[in-house]
N, C-alpha and C positions, 0 to 999 in steps of 0.2 A: 333399703330394708327398713330403715329408720322411718322413713316416710310412710311406707305400707303399715307398719306396726302402729304408728301414731294414729293414722287414719282408721284403722281397724278398732282401736280402743275408743276412738270418738264415736264410731258407729254402735258399739256396744253400750256406751253411756247414753247415746241418744235413744236406743232402741228400749231402755229401761222405762223412759217417759214417753214413748210414742206408741201409736196404734199399730196393729198388724200391717195396715196399708202403707203407713209411713215407713216401717221398716223395710218393706219390700223396696220402696223407692230408694232408701238409703243404700241397700245393699247393691241395687242395680247401678247407682251412681259410683259406688266404689269399683266395681268390675269395669265400668266403662273408662274410669280414670285410669285404671291399671292397664287397659288396652291402648289407651292413648300414649302412655309413657312407653310401652313396648313398641309402638308403632314409630314414635319420635326416635327411639334408639336405633331402629332398623334404617330409617331415613338418612340419620346421622352417619350410619356405618357405611350406607352404599356408596357415596361420593369418596369417602376415605379409603375404600376398598379400591376404588378406580385409581386414585392418586398413588396408592401403595403399588398396585399392579403395573403402572407406568414408570415408577420410580421417579417421580416428581418431587425433589426435595427442596426446591426454592421458592415454593409458594408461601405467601405470608398467611398468618392465622386469620387476619380479617377476610382475605380472599377465599380461603377455605370455607369460612361461615357462610359467605355469599353464595358460593356454589352449592353448599348443602341446603340452602334455602331455596335454590331455584330447581336443582335436579334431586328430588327427594326420594325417588325410588326408580328401579328399571322401568317401571310403567310410564314414566314421564319422558323415557328416552325413545325418540323415533328413529334415530340413527346413531348407533354405538360407535361406529368408526369417526363420525363427524365430532361427537363428544369427546373422544380421546384426542383428536386433533385440537379441539378448542381447549382442552386442558394443557396440552403442550404448549399452546400459543400463550395462554395466561402465565404459565410457568416460565416462558421465556422473557417476559416483559421485566422491566424495572420494577422494583418493589413499590415505588409510589404510584405507579400506574395499575398495578395488578388488580386491585378491588375495583377500580372503576371500569376496567374492561370485563371483569368477571360479572358485574351487574348486567352487562349487556347480553349475557347468556339467556335472558328470557326471550331474545329474538332469534335465538341460534337455528331453530327448526322452521322459521318463517322463510317465505320465498325471498322477500326484500330484506336485507339487513341495513337498517337505517344509519347506524351509528358509523363513523369513520374508521374506527378500529376493526370493526366487523367487516367492513368492505376490503380492508387490507387482508384480513383473515381469509376472506372468500377468494382473494386472489392466490393465496398460498394453497388453499384447497385445491383450486383448478390446477395449479401447477404440479401439486402431488399426483392428482388423477391422471394428467398427461404422462407422467413419469411411470405411474402404476401400470397404465396399458401397454406401454413399452416393455416394461420389466415382465409382465405376464407373458406377453407374446414370445419374448427371449427364452422365458423358462419353459414354454411348452415345447419350443423347438429343442432346447436342451434335453428335456425328459424324453422326447421322441428318439433322439439320437442314442440315449443311454438305454431305452427300452423299445427297440425296433418292433417287438412282437406285441407289445401292449395295445390294447383297444384304445380308442380315442377317449372314451369316458374314464378309464383308468389314468391315462396320460393327463388329462385335464384335473382329476382328482389329486394326483401327486403335485402338479405344478401349482395348483391352487393352495394346498398345504404350505409348500415353500414360499409361496408368493405372500400369504398372509403373515408368516413370521418375519419375512424379509422387510415387508412394508411397515410393521410396526418399528422395527429398528430404524428404517430410513426416516420415518416421520420424526423420531426423537432427534436424529442428526440434522434433519432439515430445519426444524425450528430452533435447534441450537446454533446452527449456522446464521440463521437469519436474525438472531436475538440482538437487541440494541444494547447489549452488556456483554461482559465476559463470561462465556460458558466453557466447560470442558471441551466441547467440539471446536469452539473458536480458538482456544489456546492451543489445541493439537495442530488446527491448521495454520495458525499463526507461525509456530515453530517450523513446520515443514515449508511453509512459503518463504520464510527467511533463509533457511538452507538452499532451497531450490535456487532462490534469486542469486545468492552470493556464489554458489557453486557453478551454475549453468551460465550466469552472467559473466563470470571471469573468463570461462573457456571461449565464449562468443565474442568478448572484446578483443582477446588475444587474436583470434582468427581473422576478424574484421579488420583490425588496424594493419596486421601483417599483409594482408591481400591489398589493400589500398596503398601501402607505402613500401611495397617490395622493391619498387625501382630505386629507392633512395639508398645511399650508401650505409652499409651495416656497420657503423662506428659505435663508440660509447654512447654518444647522444641518441641514436636510433634505439639501442637497447634501453637507455635510461628513459626515453619517452614511452615505450611499450610498458615498461615496469610501472611508470607512474600512472598510466591508463588503468591499468589493473588495481593497484592499490586505491586510487580515488574511486574506481568503480565499486569496490568493496565497501568503502565509507558511504558513499551516496546510496548504493544499494541497501545497505543495513538500515539506514534512517528511513529510506523510502518504504520498505517493508513494514515498518513499525506504523506509518501512517495508513497504509492500505488495510492492514489488519485490525486497525483500532475500530471497535465496534460504536463508539460513541460518535464517530464522524459520519456525516451524510456523504454521499458521492460527490456533491458539489464542494463540500467541505475538504474532502480528501484532495480534489483537483487543486483547490486554492492552496492548501497547505503544501502540497507537494511541489507546486510552482514557487511559492515563497521559499520554501526550503532550497530548492535549487539556485534561487538568487542569492540567499545567504551563503550556501557552500560555494556559489560561483565567485563570491568576493575572496574567499579564502583561496580557492583555486587560482584566482588571478594573481594574487601575491606569490603563492608558492611556485606556480608555473613560470611566472616571469622571473623570479629569482633563480631557478634552476636552470632554465633554458633561453633566457635572453642574453645578449653580448655581455661578457665578463668585463666589468670595470678594470680590474687589475691588469688583466690581460691586453685589454684596448690601450691602457696608459703605458704599458711596457712597450707595445708595438709602436705608440706615438713617439716615445723616447728614441727608440731605434731608428724610426725614419728621420726624426730631426737630426740625429748625430750622424747619419750616414750620408756622405756627399754623393754616393753612387746612386741614391735613391730619388734622383731628381724628378724622374717621371711620376713616381708615386706621389710626391709632394704636389706636384702640378694637379694631378688628379683629385687629390684630396682638397686642394685649394678650390678648384672648381665646383666640387661637391659641396663645400662650405658655403659658396655664394649662391649656389642654385637654390631658387625659391625660398631664400633667406632661411636656410635650415636651422640657424641657431634658435630663432624663435618658434619655429616648428617643432623642434623637440624639446624646447626648455621646460614645458610644464611636466611632461613625462619623467625627464631626468631629475628634475627638482624632487618630484614625489617619491622616486623609487631609489634614488642615490643620494643620500644625505650628505655624502661627503664631497659632492660636487657643488661648489659655491656659485650662486647666480651672478654675484658680482665679479667673480674671477672670470667666469667663462664667457658670460653673454655681453657684459657692458663694454668690453674691448675687443669685441670680435672683428670690427673694421680694421683696427690697427694691426692685429695678429694676422689677419688675411693679407694685409699689405706687405707685411714682412716676409711672408713665404712666397718670394718671387724666385724666378730661375736664376737671376744673377748672383743670389746668396748662396747657391748650392755648389759652387766651385770648391768651397772649403767647408768644414764643418760649421753649421749654423750656431751663433750664439743666441741661445733661447732662454726664456724665462719659464717659471712655472705656469704662467698664463698661457703661453704658447702651447705647453705639453697639455693643459687642461682643454684648451680649444681643440686641438688636434684629436684628443682622446674621445671628445664628444662627436667629433666628425667620424671617426672610425666606428664608434658604436652605432651612430645613425646610419653609416653606410651598411653596417652588417643587417640592422633592421630592414633597411630599403631593399637589400638583395634578397631577403627571405620572406618579406611580407606577402600577403595575399592580395589579389586584385580587387576585391569588393570592400573589404574593411580595413581602415587604416588609421589607428588611434596614436601612433608613435611608440606604443609599448606592446609587446607581444602578449603579455598577460591580459591587458585591457582588450586586445583584438579577440582574444578567446571568450572573454565575458560577454562581450557585445554579440558575438555570434550565438552563444549558448542562450542568451536572453531571447533572442528571436526565434531561433530554431525550437527551443523548449516551449515557447507559447504556441507555436504552430503545431507541434506533435502532442500537446498536453491531451486533448480529448482521446486521441488514439492510445496513448500510454495509459491512461486510466481504464479505459475499456479493456485493454489487454491484461492489465495487472488485476483487475477485478475478476476478470474471466478466470484466469489462473487460480486465484485465491478460491473461488467458488467451486471450481473443479476438484481442488485438492481437500476443501472442507466437505462438500456433499459426497465425495468419493471415498470416505472413511470406512465403508463396509469393504471396499477392494482397493486399498491404497496403491498397489502395483499398477492397476488399470489406470487409476486416478493419475498417477505420476506420468505414465505414458502418454495420457490426453493432454495433460498440462505442458509437457515436453514438446508435443506436437505442434500446440498453439505458440509456444514460446520460440520454438524453432523458425516457424513460418515467419513470426513477426521479426525476429533478429536477422535472419538471412536477408530479408529484403531491406529493413529499415537501418541496420547497422551499415550496410553498404551505402544507403542514401546519406546517412549521417557522416561517415568518414569522407565520403565523396565531395559533399556540400561543404564540410569543413576545409577540406584541402583546397577546394576551389575559392573559398572566401577568405581564408586567412593563411593557407599553405602550411597548416601544422597537423 
């Protein structure tokens, strides 16, 4: 208003000293300027109305100004639906990239979209078009069932109305799920994916382990191992879901991070599993004392003596025992192995043997080694049950990595893109997950048992 008033006063002052012809020019210029200001205001309002209608609240001010300069009015828009998708696309990008991508809007209605970001956008558009055709076909069938007496024209009209509303919502969800940053859609999908992975994964692990190990004795160790599988599965599943749902990771980065995570957690697993389920040192030592003290266990001592000498077992298990049982002294156990084994002869079994602590330690090592040898698998043999497990998982995990990433991303995308109908999305995700786990859980536990017998 101040601008108009100032301009008008200027015209009056000029008119005082101007001719009639000049006055006419000045007045025409004034109204021409007023019209330009009005048009500029309308142009600015057009793109803001579009942004407001689509509820895009993550666009930067710089990107908005760029969009206003390109899409000035409705007359500039050749395809309203394409414009709306482009605005969603820009809104879904990281703030630092929004203005750069918005500038490429000048090529939006051209056949060839030269910029890399627009080629990516074009792929998204094609993907949405395919979904749109399938959706419309299903809606027409649904409307026909609901209105069997309605004419085809009426059916199509109702279906198109529903389809238009549905696709507007789907476009928002789609670009939110494809965004390289955290969006409300990604956050919802991430939470659902985490719960899905932990809940369904736990049930699947219990079922597969039970099936593959049902022939084993159902003792405390059997139940302990299945409990460990469940707990460890929850830990690794939780961490893995964080990697898959992270929008800043590319698919290759997700694969690399997931494998590195599995190797890091594998080292922890090796220590914990070995500690819980390998031969117990104290029990083995007690058993060694009992054997040495009992003259009736001559045959058992002979057996252990032969076991000690077979393939130089002291040196075979030396490294594993030193690493995992700090209370076993190398100097006490291994340096005197020849002397100890020579003492354990049948002639000395007639009466209780006079043994030293070195004899006890050596026989303890033999008992523990014997337990490992009797329970180890045929393919992997490190001398320590936890290390066997780590080596198996390193190889198996690498082999199955492409499949695991493909399935995980597939489930995540189903849950994210299906937010219009969460129940249907959950059923689809469950179907994919079940097919994968029914087949590959059996493969995993079968291969593991054959390789390391656990």
